[in-house]
BALOBA-1460 file (C-alpha; in Angstrom, 3 decimals):
// residues 421
<rec num="1" residu="x" x="57.721" y="120.221" z="162.021"/>
<rec num="2" residu="x" x="59.085" y="117.120" z="159.897"/>
<rec num="3" residu="x" x="59.793" y="118.176" z="156.183"/>
<rec num="4" residu="x" x="57.503" y="115.182" z="154.614"/>
<rec num="5" residu="x" x="60.106" y="115.731" z="151.384"/>
<rec num="6" residu="x" x="63.904" y="115.871" z="150.662"/>
<rec num="7" residu="x" x="65.892" y="118.606" z="148.869"/>
<rec num="8" residu="x" x="64.591" y="117.680" z="146.061"/>
<rec num="9" residu="x" x="60.794" y="118.030" z="146.555"/>
<rec num="10" residu="x" x="60.390" y="113.746" z="146.682"/>
<rec num="11" residu="x" x="58.732" y="112.122" z="149.141"/>
<rec num="12" residu="x" x="61.459" y="110.865" z="152.060"/>
<rec num="13" residu="x" x="61.131" y="106.898" z="152.110"/>
<rec num="14" residu="x" x="62.042" y="105.199" z="155.775"/>
<rec num="15" residu="x" x="62.627" y="101.880" z="156.633"/>
<rec num="16" residu="x" x="60.411" y="100.390" z="159.191"/>
<rec num="17" residu="x" x="60.411" y="96.965" z="159.496"/>
<rec num="18" residu="x" x="63.616" y="94.592" z="158.650"/>
<rec num="19" residu="x" x="63.524" y="90.850" z="158.273"/>
<rec num="20" residu="x" x="66.566" y="88.384" z="157.705"/>
<rec num="21" residu="x" x="67.146" y="84.320" z="157.424"/>
<rec num="22" residu="x" x="70.945" y="83.970" z="157.492"/>
<rec num="23" residu="x" x="73.584" y="81.605" z="157.457"/>
<rec num="24" residu="x" x="74.589" y="84.736" z="160.545"/>
<rec num="25" residu="x" x="70.962" y="84.139" z="161.771"/>
<rec num="26" residu="x" x="67.193" y="83.174" z="161.533"/>
<rec num="27" residu="x" x="66.387" y="86.875" z="162.384"/>
<rec num="28" residu="x" x="67.896" y="90.381" z="161.705"/>
<rec num="29" residu="x" x="68.890" y="91.061" z="165.029"/>
<rec num="30" residu="x" x="70.636" y="87.856" z="165.214"/>
<rec num="31" residu="x" x="72.414" y="88.511" z="162.029"/>
<rec num="32" residu="x" x="73.649" y="91.545" z="162.943"/>
<rec num="33" residu="x" x="75.243" y="90.499" z="166.454"/>
<rec num="34" residu="x" x="77.063" y="87.653" z="164.553"/>
<rec num="35" residu="x" x="78.127" y="90.232" z="161.627"/>
<rec num="36" residu="x" x="79.167" y="92.209" z="164.917"/>
<rec num="37" residu="x" x="80.829" y="89.259" z="166.504"/>
<rec num="38" residu="x" x="83.059" y="87.006" z="163.896"/>
<rec num="39" residu="x" x="80.453" y="84.010" z="164.371"/>
<rec num="40" residu="x" x="80.924" y="83.148" z="160.645"/>
<rec num="41" residu="x" x="78.221" y="81.586" z="158.782"/>
<rec num="42" residu="x" x="80.372" y="79.023" z="156.163"/>
<rec num="43" residu="x" x="80.655" y="75.929" z="157.080"/>
<rec num="44" residu="x" x="81.170" y="72.396" z="155.439"/>
<rec num="45" residu="x" x="78.403" y="71.886" z="152.815"/>
<rec num="46" residu="x" x="75.555" y="69.354" z="154.298"/>
<rec num="47" residu="x" x="73.044" y="69.513" z="151.827"/>
<rec num="48" residu="x" x="74.200" y="67.609" z="149.403"/>
<rec num="49" residu="x" x="77.319" y="65.351" z="148.522"/>
<rec num="50" residu="x" x="80.696" y="67.119" z="147.783"/>
<rec num="51" residu="x" x="82.694" y="64.227" z="147.424"/>
<rec num="52" residu="x" x="83.191" y="64.806" z="143.178"/>
<rec num="53" residu="x" x="83.856" y="68.587" z="143.570"/>
<rec num="54" residu="x" x="87.128" y="70.501" z="144.725"/>
<rec num="55" residu="x" x="84.935" y="73.063" z="146.647"/>
<rec num="56" residu="x" x="83.237" y="71.471" z="150.110"/>
<rec num="57" residu="x" x="82.000" y="74.633" z="152.098"/>
<rec num="58" residu="x" x="79.329" y="77.652" z="151.938"/>
<rec num="59" residu="x" x="77.182" y="79.933" z="153.661"/>
<rec num="60" residu="x" x="74.136" y="77.789" z="154.472"/>
<rec num="61" residu="x" x="71.068" y="78.726" z="156.060"/>
<rec num="62" residu="x" x="71.402" y="75.729" z="159.614"/>
<rec num="63" residu="x" x="68.006" y="73.932" z="160.722"/>
<rec num="64" residu="x" x="66.063" y="76.209" z="159.162"/>
<rec num="65" residu="x" x="62.526" y="74.644" z="159.547"/>
<rec num="66" residu="x" x="60.058" y="76.520" z="157.268"/>
<rec num="67" residu="x" x="57.531" y="74.914" z="159.022"/>
<rec num="68" residu="x" x="57.483" y="77.110" z="161.199"/>
<rec num="69" residu="x" x="56.469" y="80.274" z="159.166"/>
<rec num="70" residu="x" x="54.171" y="77.983" z="156.715"/>
<rec num="71" residu="x" x="51.861" y="75.265" z="156.750"/>
<rec num="72" residu="x" x="53.657" y="72.346" z="155.819"/>
<rec num="73" residu="x" x="51.969" y="71.312" z="152.938"/>
<rec num="74" residu="x" x="53.182" y="74.700" z="150.961"/>
<rec num="75" residu="x" x="56.336" y="74.022" z="152.509"/>
<rec num="76" residu="x" x="56.973" y="71.087" z="150.077"/>
<rec num="77" residu="x" x="55.455" y="72.800" z="147.100"/>
<rec num="78" residu="x" x="57.937" y="75.444" z="146.943"/>
<rec num="79" residu="x" x="60.893" y="76.420" z="146.450"/>
<rec num="80" residu="x" x="63.417" y="76.688" z="149.451"/>
<rec num="81" residu="x" x="64.377" y="80.644" z="148.246"/>
<rec num="82" residu="x" x="60.272" y="80.743" z="148.475"/>
<rec num="83" residu="x" x="60.225" y="79.836" z="151.889"/>
<rec num="84" residu="x" x="63.394" y="81.993" z="153.202"/>
<rec num="85" residu="x" x="61.615" y="84.624" z="151.489"/>
<rec num="86" residu="x" x="58.715" y="83.557" z="153.139"/>
<rec num="87" residu="x" x="60.348" y="83.617" z="156.664"/>
<rec num="88" residu="x" x="62.066" y="87.428" z="156.441"/>
<rec num="89" residu="x" x="58.572" y="89.117" z="155.435"/>
<rec num="90" residu="x" x="56.882" y="87.186" z="158.307"/>
<rec num="91" residu="x" x="59.909" y="89.345" z="160.884"/>
<rec num="92" residu="x" x="59.352" y="92.103" z="158.928"/>
<rec num="93" residu="x" x="55.840" y="92.676" z="158.911"/>
<rec num="94" residu="x" x="55.698" y="91.597" z="162.387"/>
<rec num="95" residu="x" x="59.413" y="94.369" z="163.414"/>
<rec num="96" residu="x" x="56.677" y="96.946" z="161.729"/>
<rec num="97" residu="x" x="54.218" y="96.625" z="163.746"/>
<rec num="98" residu="x" x="52.279" y="95.741" z="160.528"/>
<rec num="99" residu="x" x="48.589" y="93.353" z="160.494"/>
<rec num="100" residu="x" x="48.140" y="90.866" z="157.628"/>
<rec num="101" residu="x" x="46.978" y="91.426" z="155.857"/>
<rec num="102" residu="x" x="47.878" y="94.958" z="155.533"/>
<rec num="103" residu="x" x="45.770" y="98.028" z="155.312"/>
<rec num="104" residu="x" x="44.823" y="100.107" z="152.903"/>
<rec num="105" residu="x" x="46.095" y="96.931" z="150.444"/>
<rec num="106" residu="x" x="46.059" y="99.072" z="146.979"/>
<rec num="107" residu="x" x="48.633" y="101.178" z="148.385"/>
<rec num="108" residu="x" x="51.014" y="98.442" z="149.568"/>
<rec num="109" residu="x" x="53.050" y="96.650" z="146.849"/>
<rec num="110" residu="x" x="55.493" y="93.967" z="146.560"/>
<rec num="111" residu="x" x="59.489" y="94.144" z="145.002"/>
<rec num="112" residu="x" x="61.091" y="91.053" z="145.903"/>
<rec num="113" residu="x" x="64.141" y="90.047" z="144.187"/>
<rec num="114" residu="x" x="66.115" y="86.744" z="143.259"/>
<rec num="115" residu="x" x="68.899" y="85.229" z="141.205"/>
<rec num="116" residu="x" x="67.695" y="81.941" z="139.842"/>
<rec num="117" residu="x" x="64.796" y="81.772" z="141.976"/>
<rec num="118" residu="x" x="64.098" y="78.122" z="142.594"/>
<rec num="119" residu="x" x="66.427" y="76.634" z="140.606"/>
<rec num="120" residu="x" x="66.693" y="72.785" z="142.361"/>
<rec num="121" residu="x" x="63.239" y="72.621" z="141.828"/>
<rec num="122" residu="x" x="63.310" y="72.314" z="137.936"/>
<rec num="123" residu="x" x="66.709" y="70.716" z="138.136"/>
<rec num="124" residu="x" x="64.515" y="67.941" z="140.646"/>
<rec num="125" residu="x" x="61.209" y="67.936" z="138.067"/>
<rec num="126" residu="x" x="63.610" y="67.805" z="135.432"/>
<rec num="127" residu="x" x="65.561" y="64.866" z="136.330"/>
<rec num="128" residu="x" x="62.302" y="63.203" z="137.751"/>
<rec num="129" residu="x" x="60.974" y="63.233" z="134.154"/>
<rec num="130" residu="x" x="64.129" y="61.760" z="132.474"/>
<rec num="131" residu="x" x="64.428" y="58.753" z="134.691"/>
<rec num="132" residu="x" x="60.507" y="57.915" z="135.668"/>
<rec num="133" residu="x" x="58.769" y="59.772" z="133.206"/>
<rec num="134" residu="x" x="55.690" y="62.306" z="132.755"/>
<rec num="135" residu="x" x="53.162" y="60.798" z="135.164"/>
<rec num="136" residu="x" x="55.682" y="61.845" z="138.232"/>
<rec num="137" residu="x" x="56.478" y="65.098" z="137.044"/>
<rec num="138" residu="x" x="54.678" y="67.085" z="140.374"/>
<rec num="139" residu="x" x="52.060" y="69.824" z="138.804"/>
<rec num="140" residu="x" x="53.716" y="72.618" z="140.772"/>
<rec num="141" residu="x" x="57.209" y="72.300" z="139.309"/>
<rec num="142" residu="x" x="56.780" y="75.862" z="137.298"/>
<rec num="143" residu="x" x="54.955" y="77.650" z="139.944"/>
<rec num="144" residu="x" x="57.982" y="75.933" z="141.983"/>
<rec num="145" residu="x" x="60.925" y="76.918" z="139.461"/>
<rec num="146" residu="x" x="59.433" y="80.702" z="138.257"/>
<rec num="147" residu="x" x="61.549" y="83.850" z="140.113"/>
<rec num="148" residu="x" x="59.035" y="85.457" z="141.099"/>
<rec num="149" residu="x" x="57.516" y="83.104" z="142.696"/>
<rec num="150" residu="x" x="58.968" y="84.844" z="145.878"/>
<rec num="151" residu="x" x="57.233" y="88.051" z="145.258"/>
<rec num="152" residu="x" x="53.726" y="86.625" z="144.630"/>
<rec num="153" residu="x" x="53.959" y="84.576" z="148.124"/>
<rec num="154" residu="x" x="54.753" y="87.415" z="150.377"/>
<rec num="155" residu="x" x="52.046" y="89.800" z="148.345"/>
<rec num="156" residu="x" x="49.318" y="86.868" z="149.122"/>
<rec num="157" residu="x" x="50.637" y="86.771" z="152.530"/>
<rec num="158" residu="x" x="51.239" y="90.079" z="153.156"/>
<rec num="159" residu="x" x="47.561" y="90.522" z="150.981"/>
<rec num="160" residu="x" x="49.087" y="93.364" z="148.903"/>
<rec num="161" residu="x" x="47.093" y="94.278" z="145.924"/>
<rec num="162" residu="x" x="49.127" y="97.403" z="144.661"/>
<rec num="163" residu="x" x="52.430" y="97.017" z="142.408"/>
<rec num="164" residu="x" x="54.425" y="93.672" z="142.190"/>
<rec num="165" residu="x" x="57.230" y="92.872" z="140.587"/>
<rec num="166" residu="x" x="60.664" y="91.195" z="140.868"/>
<rec num="167" residu="x" x="63.942" y="91.925" z="139.737"/>
<rec num="168" residu="x" x="66.643" y="89.331" z="138.374"/>
<rec num="169" residu="x" x="70.565" y="91.120" z="138.448"/>
<rec num="170" residu="x" x="72.935" y="88.521" z="139.621"/>
<rec num="171" residu="x" x="75.162" y="90.089" z="142.522"/>
<rec num="172" residu="x" x="72.979" y="92.868" z="141.995"/>
<rec num="173" residu="x" x="69.742" y="92.221" z="142.624"/>
<rec num="174" residu="x" x="69.271" y="92.747" z="146.375"/>
<rec num="175" residu="x" x="70.473" y="96.711" z="146.168"/>
<rec num="176" residu="x" x="68.092" y="96.586" z="142.759"/>
<rec num="177" residu="x" x="65.086" y="95.478" z="143.967"/>
<rec num="178" residu="x" x="65.187" y="97.431" z="147.238"/>
<rec num="179" residu="x" x="66.184" y="101.008" z="144.336"/>
<rec num="180" residu="x" x="63.231" y="99.785" z="142.266"/>
<rec num="181" residu="x" x="60.988" y="100.103" z="145.166"/>
<rec num="182" residu="x" x="61.844" y="103.111" z="146.464"/>
<rec num="183" residu="x" x="61.581" y="104.869" z="143.162"/>
<rec num="184" residu="x" x="57.608" y="103.460" z="143.094"/>
<rec num="185" residu="x" x="57.161" y="104.968" z="146.343"/>
<rec num="186" residu="x" x="58.604" y="108.075" z="145.227"/>
<rec num="187" residu="x" x="56.648" y="108.044" z="142.186"/>
<rec num="188" residu="x" x="53.499" y="107.968" z="144.408"/>
<rec num="189" residu="x" x="52.680" y="104.387" z="142.867"/>
<rec num="190" residu="x" x="52.145" y="103.132" z="146.819"/>
<rec num="191" residu="x" x="52.898" y="104.359" z="150.185"/>
<rec num="192" residu="x" x="54.355" y="100.686" z="151.497"/>
<rec num="193" residu="x" x="56.566" y="98.341" z="149.506"/>
<rec num="194" residu="x" x="57.593" y="95.265" z="151.318"/>
<rec num="195" residu="x" x="61.436" y="94.248" z="149.460"/>
<rec num="196" residu="x" x="64.237" y="92.218" z="149.407"/>
<rec num="197" residu="x" x="66.739" y="89.881" z="147.994"/>
<rec num="198" residu="x" x="66.518" y="86.506" z="148.503"/>
<rec num="199" residu="x" x="68.767" y="83.213" z="147.148"/>
<rec num="200" residu="x" x="68.266" y="79.527" z="148.279"/>
<rec num="201" residu="x" x="71.581" y="78.371" z="145.416"/>
<rec num="202" residu="x" x="73.766" y="76.143" z="147.195"/>
<rec num="203" residu="x" x="73.174" y="73.269" z="144.806"/>
<rec num="204" residu="x" x="76.000" y="71.061" z="143.401"/>
<rec num="205" residu="x" x="75.368" y="72.993" z="139.737"/>
<rec num="206" residu="x" x="76.082" y="76.322" z="141.615"/>
<rec num="207" residu="x" x="79.466" y="74.907" z="142.875"/>
<rec num="208" residu="x" x="80.508" y="73.404" z="139.812"/>
<rec num="209" residu="x" x="79.651" y="76.456" z="137.952"/>
<rec num="210" residu="x" x="81.563" y="78.341" z="140.230"/>
<rec num="211" residu="x" x="84.227" y="76.610" z="140.649"/>
<rec num="212" residu="x" x="84.768" y="75.981" z="136.209"/>
<rec num="213" residu="x" x="85.212" y="79.593" z="136.472"/>
<rec num="214" residu="x" x="87.574" y="79.351" z="139.615"/>
<rec num="215" residu="x" x="85.658" y="82.006" z="141.444"/>
<rec num="216" residu="x" x="85.407" y="80.260" z="144.272"/>
<rec num="217" residu="x" x="87.733" y="80.153" z="147.373"/>
<rec num="218" residu="x" x="89.590" y="76.634" z="148.110"/>
<rec num="219" residu="x" x="90.248" y="76.663" z="151.603"/>
<rec num="220" residu="x" x="88.191" y="73.962" z="152.496"/>
<rec num="221" residu="x" x="89.794" y="73.018" z="155.597"/>
<rec num="222" residu="x" x="89.158" y="76.203" z="157.386"/>
<rec num="223" residu="x" x="85.662" y="77.661" z="156.247"/>
<rec num="224" residu="x" x="85.285" y="80.479" z="158.539"/>
<rec num="225" residu="x" x="88.827" y="81.496" z="157.375"/>
<rec num="226" residu="x" x="87.942" y="81.098" z="153.503"/>
<rec num="227" residu="x" x="86.193" y="84.681" z="152.776"/>
<rec num="228" residu="x" x="88.996" y="86.685" z="153.378"/>
<rec num="229" residu="x" x="87.889" y="90.080" z="151.076"/>
<rec num="230" residu="x" x="90.765" y="92.977" z="150.385"/>
<rec num="231" residu="x" x="93.353" y="90.266" z="152.243"/>
<rec num="232" residu="x" x="96.321" y="89.646" z="150.099"/>
<rec num="233" residu="x" x="96.120" y="85.937" z="150.782"/>
<rec num="234" residu="x" x="92.118" y="85.852" z="149.162"/>
<rec num="235" residu="x" x="91.377" y="82.993" z="146.886"/>
<rec num="236" residu="x" x="87.597" y="83.549" z="145.563"/>
<rec num="237" residu="x" x="84.616" y="84.166" z="146.833"/>
<rec num="238" residu="x" x="82.369" y="81.715" z="149.361"/>
<rec num="239" residu="x" x="78.619" y="81.022" z="147.999"/>
<rec num="240" residu="x" x="76.236" y="81.608" z="150.628"/>
<rec num="241" residu="x" x="72.449" y="81.932" z="150.328"/>
<rec num="242" residu="x" x="69.718" y="83.872" z="153.105"/>
<rec num="243" residu="x" x="66.891" y="85.905" z="152.202"/>
<rec num="244" residu="x" x="66.489" y="89.865" z="154.285"/>
<rec num="245" residu="x" x="62.966" y="91.479" z="153.692"/>
<rec num="246" residu="x" x="62.899" y="95.523" z="154.350"/>
<rec num="247" residu="x" x="59.400" y="97.225" z="154.635"/>
<rec num="248" residu="x" x="60.385" y="100.665" z="152.876"/>
<rec num="249" residu="x" x="57.465" y="103.714" z="153.380"/>
<rec num="250" residu="x" x="56.947" y="107.481" z="152.569"/>
<rec num="251" residu="x" x="57.996" y="108.666" z="155.552"/>
<rec num="252" residu="x" x="54.522" y="110.613" z="155.498"/>
<rec num="253" residu="x" x="52.661" y="107.207" z="155.865"/>
<rec num="254" residu="x" x="55.440" y="106.027" z="158.256"/>
<rec num="255" residu="x" x="54.408" y="108.615" z="160.711"/>
<rec num="256" residu="x" x="50.383" y="108.807" z="160.370"/>
<rec num="257" residu="x" x="50.208" y="105.463" z="161.854"/>
<rec num="258" residu="x" x="53.299" y="105.773" z="164.313"/>
<rec num="259" residu="x" x="55.908" y="103.690" z="163.012"/>
<rec num="260" residu="x" x="59.294" y="102.238" z="164.323"/>
<rec num="261" residu="x" x="61.535" y="103.947" z="161.959"/>
<rec num="262" residu="x" x="65.347" y="102.807" z="161.600"/>
<rec num="263" residu="x" x="67.166" y="104.706" z="158.666"/>
<rec num="264" residu="x" x="66.076" y="106.659" z="155.546"/>
<rec num="265" residu="x" x="66.353" y="105.385" z="152.009"/>
<rec num="266" residu="x" x="68.871" y="108.582" z="149.994"/>
<rec num="267" residu="x" x="69.584" y="107.700" z="146.500"/>
<rec num="268" residu="x" x="70.090" y="104.579" z="144.077"/>
<rec num="269" residu="x" x="71.257" y="104.241" z="141.068"/>
<rec num="270" residu="x" x="72.519" y="101.434" z="138.289"/>
<rec num="271" residu="x" x="74.924" y="100.782" z="135.935"/>
<rec num="272" residu="x" x="75.852" y="98.904" z="133.405"/>
<rec num="273" residu="x" x="79.487" y="97.547" z="131.995"/>
<rec num="274" residu="x" x="78.811" y="96.096" z="128.539"/>
<rec num="275" residu="x" x="82.012" y="95.294" z="128.943"/>
<rec num="276" residu="x" x="81.852" y="91.055" z="128.985"/>
<rec num="277" residu="x" x="79.537" y="88.294" z="130.412"/>
<rec num="278" residu="x" x="81.698" y="87.655" z="133.811"/>
<rec num="279" residu="x" x="84.401" y="89.962" z="133.904"/>
<rec num="280" residu="x" x="84.056" y="93.795" z="135.346"/>
<rec num="281" residu="x" x="85.213" y="96.151" z="133.690"/>
<rec num="282" residu="x" x="89.002" y="96.630" z="134.110"/>
<rec num="283" residu="x" x="88.607" y="100.410" z="134.914"/>
<rec num="284" residu="x" x="85.626" y="99.592" z="136.632"/>
<rec num="285" residu="x" x="83.983" y="102.567" z="135.043"/>
<rec num="286" residu="x" x="80.921" y="100.498" z="135.311"/>
<rec num="287" residu="x" x="80.981" y="100.465" z="139.665"/>
<rec num="288" residu="x" x="82.178" y="104.184" z="139.075"/>
<rec num="289" residu="x" x="78.573" y="105.479" z="137.665"/>
<rec num="290" residu="x" x="76.599" y="103.738" z="139.889"/>
<rec num="291" residu="x" x="78.182" y="105.232" z="142.988"/>
<rec num="292" residu="x" x="78.154" y="108.837" z="141.482"/>
<rec num="293" residu="x" x="75.337" y="108.931" z="140.421"/>
<rec num="294" residu="x" x="73.887" y="107.223" z="143.544"/>
<rec num="295" residu="x" x="75.017" y="110.200" z="145.515"/>
<rec num="296" residu="x" x="73.542" y="112.421" z="143.098"/>
<rec num="297" residu="x" x="70.690" y="110.860" z="143.453"/>
<rec num="298" residu="x" x="71.141" y="111.068" z="147.207"/>
<rec num="299" residu="x" x="72.125" y="114.712" z="147.028"/>
<rec num="300" residu="x" x="75.444" y="113.821" z="149.136"/>
<rec num="301" residu="x" x="78.919" y="114.502" z="148.446"/>
<rec num="302" residu="x" x="81.123" y="112.020" z="148.888"/>
<rec num="303" residu="x" x="83.027" y="113.983" z="151.939"/>
<rec num="304" residu="x" x="80.177" y="113.076" z="153.476"/>
<rec num="305" residu="x" x="79.635" y="109.370" z="152.966"/>
<rec num="306" residu="x" x="81.160" y="108.321" z="156.455"/>
<rec num="307" residu="x" x="80.862" y="104.648" z="155.710"/>
<rec num="308" residu="x" x="80.802" y="101.979" z="152.206"/>
<rec num="309" residu="x" x="79.401" y="98.833" z="152.983"/>
<rec num="310" residu="x" x="81.387" y="97.432" z="150.031"/>
<rec num="311" residu="x" x="80.800" y="94.730" z="147.535"/>
<rec num="312" residu="x" x="84.039" y="92.941" z="148.478"/>
<rec num="313" residu="x" x="83.325" y="88.915" z="147.669"/>
<rec num="314" residu="x" x="86.899" y="88.064" z="147.782"/>
<rec num="315" residu="x" x="88.032" y="87.745" z="144.208"/>
<rec num="316" residu="x" x="91.188" y="88.713" z="143.668"/>
<rec num="317" residu="x" x="89.841" y="90.684" z="140.602"/>
<rec num="318" residu="x" x="86.821" y="92.127" z="142.307"/>
<rec num="319" residu="x" x="87.879" y="93.553" z="145.632"/>
<rec num="320" residu="x" x="91.441" y="95.431" z="143.564"/>
<rec num="321" residu="x" x="89.000" y="97.239" z="141.342"/>
<rec num="322" residu="x" x="86.540" y="98.247" z="143.620"/>
<rec num="323" residu="x" x="89.247" y="99.846" z="146.005"/>
<rec num="324" residu="x" x="90.087" y="101.249" z="142.878"/>
<rec num="325" residu="x" x="86.429" y="102.681" z="142.142"/>
<rec num="326" residu="x" x="86.477" y="104.153" z="145.670"/>
<rec num="327" residu="x" x="89.703" y="105.645" z="144.912"/>
<rec num="328" residu="x" x="88.008" y="107.300" z="141.565"/>
<rec num="329" residu="x" x="84.783" y="108.316" z="143.022"/>
<rec num="330" residu="x" x="86.045" y="109.622" z="146.923"/>
<rec num="331" residu="x" x="89.610" y="110.843" z="146.040"/>
<rec num="332" residu="x" x="91.366" y="111.660" z="148.679"/>
<rec num="333" residu="x" x="88.194" y="111.058" z="150.825"/>
<rec num="334" residu="x" x="89.060" y="107.514" z="149.953"/>
<rec num="335" residu="x" x="91.231" y="106.856" z="152.255"/>
<rec num="336" residu="x" x="89.565" y="108.507" z="155.439"/>
<rec num="337" residu="x" x="85.882" y="107.047" z="155.076"/>
<rec num="338" residu="x" x="85.432" y="103.416" z="156.806"/>
<rec num="339" residu="x" x="84.930" y="100.146" z="154.366"/>
<rec num="340" residu="x" x="83.933" y="96.514" z="155.331"/>
<rec num="341" residu="x" x="82.805" y="93.422" z="153.887"/>
<rec num="342" residu="x" x="79.947" y="91.818" z="155.557"/>
<rec num="343" residu="x" x="80.746" y="88.504" z="152.818"/>
<rec num="344" residu="x" x="83.355" y="87.818" z="155.164"/>
<rec num="345" residu="x" x="81.405" y="85.539" z="157.850"/>
<rec num="346" residu="x" x="78.287" y="86.054" z="155.656"/>
<rec num="347" residu="x" x="79.329" y="85.106" z="152.642"/>
<rec num="348" residu="x" x="77.647" y="85.532" z="148.855"/>
<rec num="349" residu="x" x="74.595" y="85.368" z="149.203"/>
<rec num="350" residu="x" x="73.899" y="86.247" z="145.471"/>
<rec num="351" residu="x" x="70.280" y="87.867" z="145.041"/>
<rec num="352" residu="x" x="70.035" y="87.824" z="148.501"/>
<rec num="353" residu="x" x="72.819" y="89.868" z="148.957"/>
<rec num="354" residu="x" x="72.681" y="93.339" z="149.059"/>
<rec num="355" residu="x" x="69.616" y="93.553" z="150.495"/>
<rec num="356" residu="x" x="71.279" y="91.534" z="153.503"/>
<rec num="357" residu="x" x="73.903" y="94.346" z="153.609"/>
<rec num="358" residu="x" x="71.274" y="96.917" z="153.589"/>
<rec num="359" residu="x" x="70.046" y="95.621" z="156.846"/>
<rec num="360" residu="x" x="73.639" y="96.017" z="158.117"/>
<rec num="361" residu="x" x="73.478" y="99.517" z="156.797"/>
<rec num="362" residu="x" x="70.758" y="100.105" z="158.638"/>
<rec num="363" residu="x" x="71.881" y="98.437" z="161.155"/>
<rec num="364" residu="x" x="74.540" y="100.605" z="161.687"/>
<rec num="365" residu="x" x="72.829" y="103.998" z="161.064"/>
<rec num="366" residu="x" x="70.516" y="103.201" z="163.815"/>
<rec num="367" residu="x" x="73.378" y="101.890" z="166.672"/>
<rec num="368" residu="x" x="76.155" y="103.995" z="165.835"/>
<rec num="369" residu="x" x="78.480" y="100.573" z="164.718"/>
<rec num="370" residu="x" x="80.973" y="100.289" z="161.461"/>
<rec num="371" residu="x" x="80.915" y="95.958" z="161.295"/>
<rec num="372" residu="x" x="84.100" y="95.196" z="161.059"/>
<rec num="373" residu="x" x="85.941" y="93.137" z="157.506"/>
<rec num="374" residu="x" x="86.649" y="89.995" z="159.436"/>
<rec num="375" residu="x" x="89.384" y="87.390" z="157.844"/>
<rec num="376" residu="x" x="91.544" y="90.548" z="157.171"/>
<rec num="377" residu="x" x="95.466" y="89.307" z="158.231"/>
<rec num="378" residu="x" x="97.753" y="90.250" z="155.301"/>
<rec num="379" residu="x" x="97.599" y="93.923" z="153.922"/>
<rec num="380" residu="x" x="97.879" y="93.878" z="149.315"/>
<rec num="381" residu="x" x="99.165" y="96.872" z="148.709"/>
<rec num="382" residu="x" x="97.147" y="97.062" z="145.520"/>
<rec num="383" residu="x" x="93.954" y="97.458" z="148.336"/>
<rec num="384" residu="x" x="95.030" y="99.862" z="150.774"/>
<rec num="385" residu="x" x="92.101" y="101.114" z="152.639"/>
<rec num="386" residu="x" x="90.658" y="101.258" z="155.703"/>
<rec num="387" residu="x" x="88.437" y="98.693" z="155.693"/>
<rec num="388" residu="x" x="87.921" y="97.622" z="159.659"/>
<rec num="389" residu="x" x="89.541" y="94.673" z="160.552"/>
<rec num="390" residu="x" x="88.927" y="92.864" z="162.513"/>
<rec num="391" residu="x" x="86.739" y="93.932" z="165.401"/>
<rec num="392" residu="x" x="83.655" y="96.742" z="164.691"/>
<rec num="393" residu="x" x="84.268" y="100.107" z="165.452"/>
<rec num="394" residu="x" x="81.400" y="102.699" z="167.473"/>
<rec num="395" residu="x" x="81.293" y="105.693" z="165.597"/>
<rec num="396" residu="x" x="78.213" y="107.319" z="164.842"/>
<rec num="397" residu="x" x="77.797" y="108.065" z="161.566"/>
<rec num="398" residu="x" x="74.910" y="109.692" z="159.062"/>
<rec num="399" residu="x" x="75.596" y="108.326" z="155.444"/>
<rec num="400" residu="x" x="75.949" y="104.976" z="154.238"/>
<rec num="401" residu="x" x="76.843" y="103.790" z="151.181"/>
<rec num="402" residu="x" x="76.201" y="99.902" z="149.910"/>
<rec num="403" residu="x" x="77.755" y="99.068" z="146.513"/>
<rec num="404" residu="x" x="76.464" y="95.801" z="144.562"/>
<rec num="405" residu="x" x="78.308" y="94.995" z="141.464"/>
<rec num="406" residu="x" x="76.926" y="91.255" z="139.639"/>
<rec num="407" residu="x" x="77.781" y="89.120" z="136.591"/>
<rec num="408" residu="x" x="76.686" y="90.626" z="133.561"/>
<rec num="409" residu="x" x="78.272" y="93.699" z="134.179"/>
<rec num="410" residu="x" x="75.318" y="94.908" z="136.760"/>
<rec num="411" residu="x" x="76.092" y="97.508" z="139.226"/>
<rec num="412" residu="x" x="73.775" y="99.078" z="141.606"/>
<rec num="413" residu="x" x="74.551" y="101.243" z="144.386"/>
<rec num="414" residu="x" x="72.107" y="102.163" z="147.149"/>
<rec num="415" residu="x" x="72.440" y="105.548" z="150.322"/>
<rec num="416" residu="x" x="70.610" y="105.710" z="153.258"/>
<rec num="417" residu="x" x="70.813" y="107.997" z="156.198"/>
<rec num="418" residu="x" x="70.697" y="108.057" z="159.649"/>
<rec num="419" residu="x" x="66.812" y="108.466" z="160.503"/>
<rec num="420" residu="x" x="66.569" y="112.306" z="161.786"/>
<rec num="421" residu="x" x="63.175" y="114.537" z="161.750"/>
């Protein structure tokens, strides 16, 4: 008989559907295969002229045709983030074998995260107002700009009538959205939650702002090799975009409808550095707290973790501090556990990053393959752990930890487990 509750008496939560639209591919499976084979999604920016900027590269979702997922009139009225989220949600619902609208809609909800939502819509409409006047401003300006619109559009698509929310937590957004969705299900507020994260921020203001912070890689002449997490010669992250949407259900609900299960959600925690608006705590204590609390929430010890999907941005400070945090939480086991950064080929999709990486963790557990850190060529003495360099590793794993650490000192960690009755 299948136990429907975990060791702490809470409903078990499982992943039954996944959809991804990313620089690595237009489906979850295509993105996963690109990660395994090192097919980078980083290239020269095509969405705007970069000639006046020091950075010319990013991870764009290439050849994205929103009209394949929605009415063309609707596509024109909404942000790129909403377009990407709708595409990923359609795929996740289909993958979960759910109709649209979903059955029992009052017991189904939506929780999507985004860092900035429809930033480009707000920028465009402000420019129109200043240059052409009020009469040329779109009546869809505000509904295109608001950060909660991806959640709304997915709820409308799926016909959910239960809880709905939006998480905005910079780079920790995707993990926090999925974690809070898991808590909703544990609390009995729904039986099914459509969750994930999205960002559509390949915009000149974002590139300029991050470049002014000296946070971005300047390897413009070799885009595919620019993102180098944990490598000694890393020089910054690569901004990216994308969306991942997951269908989470209580195990009882999933089994009741005969759903296919990818992985189990075991634990989640978030924490604050309360240190600096951009710089992480120099002792990485916030990251340590989030990892420890997530493991405690999952009821697993550090020694039971056999894969870590690192935040791994490729900046000098962040990679060192994440390594330090892992050492302090895991002790000597830190040198035994495989660690990798998907951002080495994905880039940093901000609000979408954690959600895409959660999909990769689910695949790693489901397929028994640990994805690698690509572009790892020169070891850094200060980053001396096993980063699974440049080739996937066939290894059955039972427990995976996924880290996301964001601007404003926001940290969020997920613990996923291999599905077993």
